[in-house]
Each structure stands twice: as C-alpha cells, then as structure tokens.
C-alpha positions in Angstrom: 0.0 0.0 0.0 2.8 2.4 0.8 4.5 2.0 -2.6 1.1 2.7 -4.4 0.7 6.0 -2.4 4.2 7.1 -3.2 3.7 6.4 -6.9 0.4 8.4 -6.9 2.1 11.4 -5.3 5.0 11.3 -7.8 2.5 11.1 -10.7 0.7 14.3 -9.5 -2.3 12.7 -8.0 -4.9 14.4 -5.8 -3.6 15.9 -2.5 -5.0 15.4 0.9 -8.1 17.1 2.3 -6.0 19.1 4.7 -3.9 20.6 2.0 -6.9 21.6 -0.1 -8.5 23.3 2.9 -5.4 25.3 3.5 -5.4 26.6 -0.1 -9.1 27.6 0.1 -8.7 29.5 3.3 -6.0 31.8 1.8 -7.2 35.5 2.3 -7.7 37.5 -0.8 -5.5 40.5 -1.5 -7.0 43.9 -0.4 -8.8 45.8 -3.1 -7.4 49.1 -4.1 -10.0 51.5 -5.6 -9.3 52.8 -9.1 -11.6 55.8 -9.0 -14.1 54.2 -11.5 -17.2 54.4 -9.3 -19.3 51.6 -10.9 -16.5 49.0 -10.7 -15.3 50.1 -7.2 -18.9 50.0 -5.8 -19.7 46.5 -7.2 -16.3 45.0 -6.1 -16.5 46.5 -2.6 -20.0 45.3 -2.2 -19.0 41.7 -3.2 -15.9 41.7 -1.0 -18.0 42.9 2.0 -20.0 39.6 1.9 -23.4 41.4 1.2 -26.2 39.9 -0.9 -25.1 39.8 -4.5 -28.7 39.6 -5.8 -29.7 42.9 -4.3 -26.6 45.0 -5.1 -27.7 48.5 -6.2 -27.3 49.1 -9.9 -25.1 52.1 -10.8 -26.7 54.0 -13.8 -25.7 57.1 -15.5 -28.2 59.9 -14.9 -30.5 60.5 -17.8 -30.0 63.9 -19.4 -32.5 66.0 -21.3 -32.0 65.9 -25.1 -30.5 69.0 -26.6 -33.1 71.0 -28.6 -32.0 71.6 -32.2 -31.4 75.2 -33.2 -31.9 76.9 -36.5 -28.1 77.1 -37.1 -27.8 73.3 -37.0 -30.5 72.9 -39.7 -28.7 75.4 -41.9 -25.3 73.6 -41.7 -26.6 70.3 -43.0 -27.9 69.8 -46.5 -31.6 68.9 -47.1 -30.7 65.6 -48.6 -28.8 64.4 -45.6 -31.7 65.4 -43.3 -34.0 63.1 -45.2 -31.6 60.2 -45.0 -31.2 60.7 -41.2 -34.9 60.7 -40.6 -35.3 57.4 -42.6 -32.5 55.8 -40.6 -33.8 56.8 -37.2 -35.8 54.2 -35.2 -39.4 55.0 -34.3 -39.8 56.7 -30.9 -40.8 54.5 -28.0 -42.3 55.3 -24.6 -40.5 52.4 -22.8 -37.0 50.9 -22.4 -36.4 47.2 -22.5 -34.3 46.0 -19.5 -33.7 42.8 -17.7 -36.4 41.7 -15.3 -33.9 41.3 -12.5 -32.7 44.9 -12.7 -36.2 46.3 -12.2 -36.5 44.9 -8.7 -33.0 46.0 -7.7 -32.4 49.6 -6.3 -30.4 51.9 -8.5 -28.0 54.8 -7.9 -28.2 57.4 -10.6 -24.8 59.0 -11.1 -23.6 62.0 -13.1 -20.1 61.1 -14.1 -17.0 63.2 -14.6 -15.2 61.2 -17.4 -11.5 61.1 -17.5 -9.8 59.5 -20.5 -6.4 58.0 -19.7 -4.0 55.9 -21.9 -5.0 52.7 -20.1 -8.7 53.1 -19.5 -11.7 55.4 -19.2 -12.4 56.4 -15.6 -15.9 57.4 -14.6 -15.6 59.6 -11.5 -18.8 60.2 -9.5 -19.7 63.9 -9.6 -23.3 63.7 -8.4 -25.2 60.9 -6.7 -29.0 60.6 -6.9 -31.0 58.0 -4.9 -34.8 57.8 -5.1 -37.4 56.0 -3.2 -35.5 53.0 -1.7 -34.3 52.7 1.8 -30.6 53.6 2.3 -29.2 51.4 5.0 -25.9 51.6 6.9 -24.2 49.1 4.6 -24.7 51.4 1.6 -23.1 54.3 3.4 -20.2 52.0 4.5 -19.5 51.1 0.8 -19.5 54.8 -0.1 -17.0 55.6 2.6 -14.5 53.1 1.0 -14.9 54.4 -2.5 -12.8 57.2 -4.0 -15.1 60.2 -4.2 -12.6 63.0 -4.7 -14.8 64.7 -7.3 -18.2 64.2 -5.7 -20.0 67.6 -5.5 -23.6 66.7 -4.8 -25.6 64.0 -2.8 -29.3 63.9 -3.5 -31.3 61.5 -1.3 -35.1 61.8 -1.8 -37.5 59.6 0.2 -34.8 57.1 1.3 -36.1 56.5 4.8 -33.2 58.1 6.7 -33.0 57.4 10.4 -31.0 59.1 13.2 -28.3 56.5 12.9 -27.9 56.7 9.2 -27.9 60.5 9.3 -25.1 60.4 11.8 -23.1 58.1 9.4 -23.8 60.5 6.6 -22.7 63.5 8.6 -19.4 61.7 9.4 -18.9 60.9 5.7 -19.2 64.6 4.6 -15.8 65.9 6.0 -13.9 63.2 4.1 -15.3 64.4 0.7 -13.0 67.3 -0.5 -15.3 68.6 -3.3 -18.8 68.1 -1.7 -20.9 71.3 -1.8 -24.6 70.4 -2.1 -26.7 68.1 0.1 -30.4 67.4 -0.6 -32.4 65.4 2.0 -36.0 66.1 0.8 -38.8 63.8 1.9 -36.9 62.2 4.8 -38.9 62.9 8.0 -37.3 61.7 11.3 -39.9 62.4 13.9 -38.9 62.7 17.5 -35.2 63.6 17.3 -35.1 65.6 14.1 -31.3 65.6 14.0 -30.9 67.6 10.8 -28.5 69.9 12.5 -25.8 67.2 12.4 -25.1 68.0 8.7 -24.6 71.6 9.7 -21.7 71.0 12.1 -18.6 73.2 12.2 -16.6 70.7 10.2 -19.3 70.2 7.6 -18.2 71.5 4.1 -21.8 71.7 2.9 -22.6 75.1 1.2 -26.1 74.3 -0.1 -28.6 72.4 2.1 -32.2 71.4 1.2 -34.5 70.0 3.9 -37.9 70.3 2.2 -40.9 68.3 3.2 -39.3 66.7 6.3 -42.1 67.6 8.8 -39.6 69.7 10.8 -41.3 71.2 13.8 -40.2 74.0 16.2 -38.0 71.4 18.0 -35.9 70.8 14.9 -35.9 74.5 14.0 -34.4 75.3 17.4 -31.4 73.0 16.8 -31.1 74.3 13.2 -31.0 77.9 14.5 -28.2 77.0 17.0 -26.3 75.4 14.2 -26.6 78.6 12.1 -25.0 80.7 14.9 -24.8 81.4 18.6 -22.9 83.8 20.8 -20.0 81.4 20.8 -20.1 79.4 17.6 -21.1 80.3 14.0 -21.5 78.3 10.8 -18.9 79.6 8.4 -19.7 77.5 5.3 -23.5 77.3 4.6 -24.7 79.7 2.0 -28.2 78.5 1.1 -30.8 76.8 3.3 -34.2 75.5 2.2 -36.7 74.7 4.9 -39.9 75.0 2.9 -42.9 72.6 3.2 -42.4 71.9 6.9 -44.3 72.6 10.2 -42.3 75.6 11.5 -44.4 78.1 13.5 -43.6 81.3 15.2 -41.6 79.6 18.0 -39.3 77.9 15.4 -39.0 81.2 13.4 -37.7 82.9 16.5 -35.0 80.3 16.9 -34.0 80.6 13.3 -33.9 84.4 13.6 -31.7 84.1 16.7 -29.3 82.1 14.5 -29.4 84.7 11.8 -28.4 87.4 14.3 -25.0 85.7 14.8 -24.5 84.6 11.2 -22.7 86.5 8.5 -22.3 83.8 5.8 -25.9 82.7 4.9 -27.0 84.2 1.5 -30.4 82.5 0.9 -33.1 81.3 3.3 -36.4 79.7 2.3 -39.2 79.3 4.9 -42.0 79.0 2.4 -45.1 76.9 3.1 -44.8 76.9 6.9 -47.0 78.2 9.7 -45.2 81.6 10.4 -47.4 84.5 11.3 -46.8 88.1 12.3 -44.9 87.3 15.5 -42.4 85.1 13.8 -42.0 87.6 10.9 -41.2 90.3 13.4 -38.4 88.2 14.9 -36.9 87.6 11.5 -37.1 91.3 10.6 -35.4 92.3 13.9 -32.4 90.1 13.0 -32.0 91.9 9.7 -31.8 95.4 11.0 -30.1 97.3 13.8 -30.6 95.5 17.2 -29.3 95.8 20.7 -27.1 93.2 22.3 -28.2 91.1 25.3 -26.2 90.9 28.5 -24.7 87.6 27.5 -23.7 89.0 24.1 -22.1 92.1 25.7 -20.0 89.9 28.0 -18.9 87.8 25.0 -18.0 91.0 23.1 -15.8 92.2 25.9 -14.0 88.8 26.0 -13.3 89.0 22.3 -12.0 92.5 22.6 -9.7 91.6 25.4 -8.4 88.6 23.5 -7.7 90.9 20.6 -5.2 92.9 22.7 -6.5 96.4 21.8 -9.5 98.5 22.8 -12.0 98.9 20.0 -12.5 96.9 16.8 -11.3 97.2 13.3 -13.2 96.6 10.1 -11.9 93.1 9.6 -11.6 92.2 13.3 -7.8 92.1 13.1 -6.0 91.2 16.3 -2.5 91.1 17.4 -0.8 88.1 18.8 1.6 88.0 21.7 5.2 88.9 20.8 8.3 89.0 22.9 9.9 91.8 20.9 7.3 94.4 21.7 4.3 94.8 24.0 0.7 94.3 22.9 -0.2 98.0 23.7 1.8 101.2 23.9 -0.7 103.3 25.9 0.8 102.9 29.4 3.3 105.5 30.6 5.9 102.9 31.7 6.0 101.4 28.2 6.4 104.9 26.6 9.3 105.6 28.9 11.1 102.4 28.1 10.7 103.1 24.4 12.1 106.6 24.8 15.0 105.4 26.9 15.9 102.8 24.3 16.6 105.6 21.7 19.4 107.0 24.0 21.5 103.8 23.9 24.9 103.8 22.3 25.3 102.7 18.7 27.3 99.6 19.8 24.3 98.3 21.6 22.2 98.2 18.4 25.0 96.4 16.6 25.3 93.8 19.4 21.5 93.2 19.3 21.7 92.8 15.6 24.5 90.3 15.9 22.6 88.2 18.4 19.8 87.4 15.8 20.7 84.4 13.7 20.8 84.5 10.0 17.9 82.1 9.6 15.5 84.4 11.4 16.5 87.3 9.1 15.7 85.2 6.1 12.4 84.2 7.5 11.5 87.8 8.3 12.3 88.8 4.7 9.9 86.2 3.5 7.2 87.6 5.7 7.5 91.0 4.2 6.0 89.8 0.9 3.2 88.1 2.8 2.6 91.3 4.7 2.1 93.4 1.5 -0.6 91.0 0.3 -2.4 91.0 3.7 -2.3 94.8 4.0 -4.2 95.1 0.7 -7.1 93.3 2.3 -7.4 95.4 5.4 -9.5 98.6 5.7 -8.1 99.5 9.1 -5.0 98.5 11.1 -4.8 98.2 14.9 -3.3 101.1 16.8 0.3 101.1 17.8 1.6 99.3 14.6 3.8 102.0 13.3 7.4 101.1 12.8 10.1 102.4 15.2 13.8 102.7 14.7 16.0 100.2 16.3 18.0 101.2 19.4 20.7 103.5 18.1 21.7 101.9 14.9 23.4 104.8 13.1 24.1 105.3 9.4 22.2 104.4 6.3 22.5 100.7 6.9 21.1 101.1 10.4 18.1 103.0 9.1 17.4 100.3 6.4 17.7 97.6 9.0 15.4 99.5 11.4 12.7 99.9 8.7 12.8 96.2 7.8 12.6 95.1 11.4 9.7 97.4 12.1 7.7 96.0 9.1 8.5 92.4 10.1 7.4 93.1 13.6 4.1 94.4 12.3 3.7 91.3 10.1 4.2 89.1 13.2 1.8 91.1 15.3 -0.9 91.4 12.6 -3.3 88.4 12.3 -6.3 88.7 10.0 -8.9 85.9 10.5 -11.0 84.8 7.5 -14.2 85.1 9.4 -15.4 88.3 11.3 -17.4 87.6 14.4 -20.7 89.6 14.3 -20.0 90.9 17.8 -16.7 92.5 16.6 -18.5 94.7 14.1 -16.6 98.0 13.9 -19.9 99.9 13.3 -21.2 99.1 16.8 -22.8 102.0 18.5 -23.0 102.8 22.3 -26.2 104.8 23.0 -28.6 104.9 25.9 -26.4 102.5 27.9 -26.8 99.8 25.3 -24.7 98.4 22.5 -26.2 98.3 19.0 -24.8 96.5 16.0 -26.1 96.3 12.4 -28.3 93.3 11.6 -27.4 90.6 9.1 -26.9 92.3 5.8 -25.4 89.3 4.0 -28.8 87.6 3.5 -29.8 88.6 -0.1 -32.7 86.2 -0.7 -35.6 85.5 1.7 -38.7 83.4 0.9 -41.7 83.8 3.2 -44.4 82.9 0.7 -47.4 80.7 1.6 -47.4 81.4 5.3 -49.8 83.2 7.7 -48.3 86.7 7.7 -50.8 89.5 8.1 -50.9 93.3 7.8 -48.7 93.9 10.9 -46.1 91.5 9.6 -46.0 93.3 6.3 -45.4 96.6 8.1 -42.4 95.0 9.9 -41.1 93.8 6.5 -41.5 97.3 5.0 -39.6 99.0 7.8 -36.8 96.5 7.6 -36.4 96.9 3.9 -36.4 100.7 4.2 -33.7 100.5 6.9 -31.5 98.3 4.7 -32.0 100.5 1.6 -31.1 103.7 3.5 -28.1 102.1 5.1 -26.8 100.7 1.8 -27.3 104.2 0.2 -25.3 105.9 3.0 -22.5 103.3 2.8 -22.5 103.1 -1.0 -18.8 104.2 -1.2 -17.6 101.5 1.2 -17.6 97.8 0.4 -20.4 96.5 2.5 -23.1 93.7 2.2 -26.1 94.9 0.1 -28.8 93.4 2.2 -32.0 91.8 0.8 -32.3 91.9 -2.9 -35.0 89.3 -3.4 -38.1 88.9 -1.1 -41.0 86.5 -1.8 -44.1 87.2 0.3 -46.9 86.1 -2.1 -49.9 83.9 -1.0 -50.1 85.1 2.6 -53.2 86.3 4.4 -52.7 89.9 3.0 -54.1 90.8 -0.3 -51.7 91.7 -3.1 -53.6 94.9 -3.6 -52.9 96.1 0.0 -51.0 99.4 0.2 -48.2 98.0 2.3 -47.8 95.0 0.1 -47.6 97.3 -3.0 -44.9 99.5 -1.3 -42.8 96.4 -0.5 -42.9 95.3 -4.1 -42.1 98.8 -5.4 -39.1 99.1 -3.0 -37.8 95.6 -3.9 -37.9 96.4 -7.6 -35.4 99.2 -7.1 -33.3 96.8 -5.0 -33.0 94.3 -7.8 -29.5 94.3 -9.2 -30.9 94.0 -12.7 -33.2 97.0 -12.3 -32.6 99.8 -14.8 -34.7 103.0 -14.3 -36.3 104.3 -17.4 -34.6 107.3 -18.8 -36.9 109.6 -20.7 -35.6 111.4 -23.8 -36.8 114.8 -25.0 -38.6 113.0 -27.9 -40.7 111.0 -25.3 -41.7 114.3 -23.5 -42.8 115.9 -26.8 -44.9 112.8 -27.7 -46.5 112.8 -24.3 -47.4 116.5 -24.7 -48.8 116.0 -28.2 -50.8 112.9 -27.1 
C-alpha cells in the first residue's frame, strides 16, 4: 500500500483534504480602488459579503435631449436630413431592460469622465438615490470608494434614520469637493437631527431640507447650528426649509441664529405656519438691534483677547510677541521706548549680531506676505507704526530699522478669515446699550405661503427701508447689500394692499438687474402731443 501512495504522489495525484482546505482559506488580496465608481462600488459590495442579488445598480443619470437650433439645420444639406430621418428608429415610450434589474435599487450618477491611456475612468460627480431605503451598509461602501470629485448628494425619500444621518454627517468631511446636500422627503420624527449635517466641520454650502415635517424642536437646533454667541456656521450659503411645520416659535430660533451669522445668503421658509410674531423676529435680526447681557459679555471677552481697545473693520487682532508689548498706551512702556533711543550705537550692533541669519531670512519672506495681507485690510490696529531700532546709526542702520519694524508688524498682525458679528466695527453705544447692524449678508428670503398679516407686512417694509437707507449711505464703502429678493406672495394679506404694494415697489429698485427708465426729449414731446 505504501508503494502505491508514493507512486500516486509522484504522478501528481490528488492531494489530501487538509492541504486543499489550506489553499481555500487563503485570504484574498486587499482591493485598491481605481476611482471608477461603478467598478469600485460593485467590487467592494461583493468583498463585504453582502447579498449579490440585491446590489444596487449604478446607472448614468439621464440627461435631457438638446433642442436643435436653426443654425444646426442650416449647416446640414436637405438631402442628408431626409436620410437621417429614414435611418432613425421610431420613438418608444419604454425601455427594455432585464427583469432582475427592475426589482433592484439603483444609484443614478452623473459622471466626470477622465480619459487615460490605459482606460476610461468614470468619476462620480453627483449621486441621486430615489425611493428606496438607504441602510448603513450602503453608506459603508460609499466611505470606502474614492469620491474626490463628488460635489452633490441627493437623497429623496430614502427612509433616513437618526443612525444613518449620523453616518452620513461623518462621511461629509472626508469628501474634498462636496458642496450640495439634498435630503428632501426624509422625516425623522422625535429627534429631528438635521443639525448634524450643519456641524462646524461640515463642508456643505447648499442644504435642502424640504418636506421633512420639521417642527419647532428641529428648528431650534437648526437655529443654533446657524449661529450662537460662541459658535457660528462659516460655510453654509443657502438653506431651504420649505414645506415643513415651523411656526412662530421655530421662526424665533432661526432668527436668533441669523443674528450671529454673516455667511448665509439665501433662506427659504415657504409653506410653513409663520405669522406676524415670527415675521417680526426675522425682521429684527435683519436690522439694527441691541445686544443682550450675554452678548455684551462675550463681546468684551473677544475685545480683550484681541489685545486692543476697539475693533477694526476686519476684526484684526495682534498676537503676543516677545519683541514688543501688545499695547503702547501705558506710561511705563512709553518711557522704556524713549529710553531705548538714547542707547549707544554699539548696543544696536550687538543686538543685531545676536539674531541668527535664519530668522532674518524668515523675516524677509514675511514682508512679501505682509504686503498681500495689507491690501485686504481697511483699518489696522493702533500702535503698529514702525520704530527705529535702538541707536543703529548710518544708512545701513536706518534700512535695518525699517525692515525690522515691518517684520514686527507682520508678526503682530493676524487677519482671520471670518469676522465675528459681535466684533463689528460699526457698533454704537447709545442709551447705555450696544447696538450693531443686523445681518446684511442675506440677499434672498422666501416667506411665501405662510400666515403673515398686515402687521407682519409693516415689519417687513420698515426692515427693507432701513437696509435700503443704510446701503445708500455706505455706498462708497464695500459692505453687504442686504435683501435683494423677497418672496411674500400667498399670505393672508391681499396683493392689492398698500403695504404689500410698497414692499414690491421698493424691492424692484433693490433688484441688481433693475434699470430705471430714462426719458428722452422726444418722449416728452410725444406725451405732450398725445
């Protein structure tokens, strides 16, 4: 028996069961995504051990056919047009597909095609999912794909839950090009955690939350996500909250968020339950208002952290520096600065020799940065003028003093990208209160199909007149224009009401595309003759 087994092994016969099991248990190599979204999604789904029969089908999003123009008809001869018509197939109202594909969910994708020498890569630019429940496993596969060019995620009626919304919000910061998020028709009663996609680290610029049954509870969290005394959303530009259940209480919370927000450009609250009280709160946030005690305290903290008394146009602040103090107003500091000018010339040379050459090179590099930064500022903090170095005589000493003074200013000057609303340089102190201008960055407001009455229309008219007068006074300075579009139709007020008509007439002149009619002498003559 032993000789027969040896002969079988030498002849290449079947191996033992243990050796076959060892070959089958070998782990597959990890998959590296290529950027081609259809292939990556299908392969990652299969490697995750999920159901292969119900894998979502990745389809290119259907585009509307381009309408032919008159120029296209002129370029082609008449004979060729007849031949093309004969070759075209008759139009159909259906598309023949496999029966198994109809029952499977689909992901409609708008691709950004990249042609390489080896292959054609279909990068996902926009994702559209409609009317099938998006579970945690789908979001897990999306996290593993390469989505560097993804700009839009549109999820309509996909049955989002609080858990899946948290997973989606954690996915957004990892997408470098994402800008738009549409979550229409996904009500989450009870928690309403839509504020999660508006976090500080969220890169979303355009957010749509239509028809989600958002109540005053969800509006309160959304208002806090827009802005509070301590935190502000610095990325969101448009917010759509139409077709929800927001009443006056929710409108007050959103107005509170607008008070401390200077980034939002467009807000839609159409088809809600907002009446005169909620409209008044929104109008108060868009015009001059007084700060509360908590806001005044926070303003003083921000001013103290800035290291100077008062505020500049861009909220510039000076960082701590060992070379010079943060303020030159005290008498002791003035004396020390005067005394330093009486030092011997040798002292200035010794101080210059102590500085290493690397620091001088770094300071020269900062001068070029300083020139670009100064072009963006409207005001500079006090006490930033250059001073001569201690006793460095001669022409070389004067040049060295000027370069050091500029570099010191560049070190002390720090211009943040975002200006805190409480640090507005146009704040006024009157009657024992602090007043600041309202949010003038909001240019589009939609309050149509609500319950706003005559009193609410009067609040809107006074707010519009305030913004128009302020923009007219500050026309020479670069400031935010204020509201340019206002939608108030289909409220409880008739469109023939005098206040409603005044609002429409004022907003026509606020439209950037508005051009007043200029009458010519010929028109005046015709009017007189007629």
